[in-house]
Phi, psi and omega in degrees: 000141182280165180272152172293145175278124190289145171074012188241358172291133180295160188285146180284332185259179179304141181293148166271157180311320183288341186273343180292137179294144173287148177293165178293143180300115175286147188271341184220159178300327181295316180297324179300316178297316178302311179305311185296311186295317180298319177298317178292319177304310184294321180289335181276330187311311185294349183268345186274123179302159181288332179295321183288323183296317182294326179289327174290335178269005176069028177058025178258138178240163182245119184241131175217136171049042167091349180249146173254124186298139177308133187299317184295315181292321177303322180288321176299316182293319175293325176293324177292319178300320181290328181283355173092024173277102189252339176287203175233239181294328180272105183277345187204137180292341180280128192295317186293319176292326176291323178290315177301322184290320179294319173305318183293312184293326178292318182286345183290340179230022183293143183254342184052053179303132180287130171230175192295322181195147172232129185229133173270139187234171169228122184251133174305130181230175188286343177230020170133182182308144172250122178291143178212166179214118175270137175245119186256131177277159175301333182289354177069251184291121186199172174299158184246126168253119175270118188246134177244119183296153175275180184138020178061026180067003182234340178223182183096164184190173172311320189286316187301330187246009182300316180296317180294323179288326178293320184291317178297318184296307185291304188284328177270356177057054178223150166286139179242123174247106179273129194243125186261076184290159177300145187242154169279160004274352177302328187227101184284174173296135015255031185299318179299315178293331171303308178297320184294319181291319177295321178298317176300309183294323170302321184291317177306323178280337192242003181313305180304320175298326180286350180095012183257168175286114185296337185270000186229069171256116175258170177234144173195171180175165180249138172063245177300327180290325174296325172303307187296327178291325175296316180293321178292330174295314179290327180293315177309308183299311183300326187251014170065029168275144182306132185287157171300156178287335182197152167253117178260111183242101178273116180027065183286151161282124180236355186205097183283348194268316196252148172265134183251169180299319179294336170294324173293310182300322189245031183300331184214147173091002189232036176083294174271125179246167180295324180302314179305310183296326175289323176296316179294316183297318179295318180294327187279324189246337180297114180086003183282172179287333181253149176253180192291344180268004182283123175306338181286348172234337174240088193301332185291342181274359179297139183293330184222123180249009178292153172082007183277159180286162178309154187226128170258116188239131180237133176227160180244140186292343183241037183248125172305337174273006180311303191295321183280337164297321175296315180296321181288322175307305182297317179299317175297322185285328179300323186277003176091010180281137168295120182227130173254098184256121175240119182252129183256095186306331183272358192249155178268177176293146181086010190293340177292334175274351181262012179302333175294345185274350184087201181058211184298333182299309179305309179309306182297323179292322175294323179290321179298318185289319180294325176291321182292318177297316182298313181297314182293328181293332183274341186287000000 
């Protein structure tokens, strides 16, 4: 087992003012205003009563394709629009700035949920050490979830998903091993999935040393991380590696090649935009060894989906990735894979990270963790 990296585990309790990360250096006065306004808005949302939220929205709701947008998320998106945030998840075309912006926004409403222990690890990888972070539940010996963060294969980090991993660990009574795989554009496909697979195999070999149940190692992730979890499940089957106990796929990317109806319906205004999707795809695949039709990046396009482990798939009704998540769930089910697909019609992409804001995101995240725990108990 690798050694913990000294002094890098997140604090178990609430952050002090000195421990909060500074915002990224803005390139313009407008960006500075946007940073400040976004942080204030996100911190205030959980404390606003639903009636006041509806009043602030002029008692107007948004309905698309038979779904009505969650009031909390509608107010968040409206506030971002007023603040002048016109892009989506990608706040800046500069990769470093986009990463820093996401780090800052994630930290602006961070809860630092307490778990038994958090340890930073270094896992041997195909191109060098892979940073990872283990979250230990109070229950001690428990299943292990190898988790891959989202961010379009180009942004996101252990820190942007720290609260979600803490919540899954505490409420789901599971060990969580969060993996900081290599990102594009510095590392094109399949570098990230090679790291993800190496981390999964390492977890199989070291689960007992981590204090987890060696026979219950699952994989999971959100968005691009859900893509990696699906790819790793297929790769384990193809290469004769023991399969994950479960695939936890939160609004996964499953098809980089084809455009879906939901990408058109929700192209703009619902956090993740079509422009974001194109930006991520270009960073990830432009000049890569693999193209968009390769199942090693687009698991929906695999010829054979039989023999995959059970899957818990979550999608949002206002998410551009809604349809490809639904299609992958249907395709696995048609191939005989046990699939539990839950669509939350009122929610946008990234809702699992928005649980601190309350509303439907909190309800869906709680349901997801309960379902994860139930599925692992049945394996």
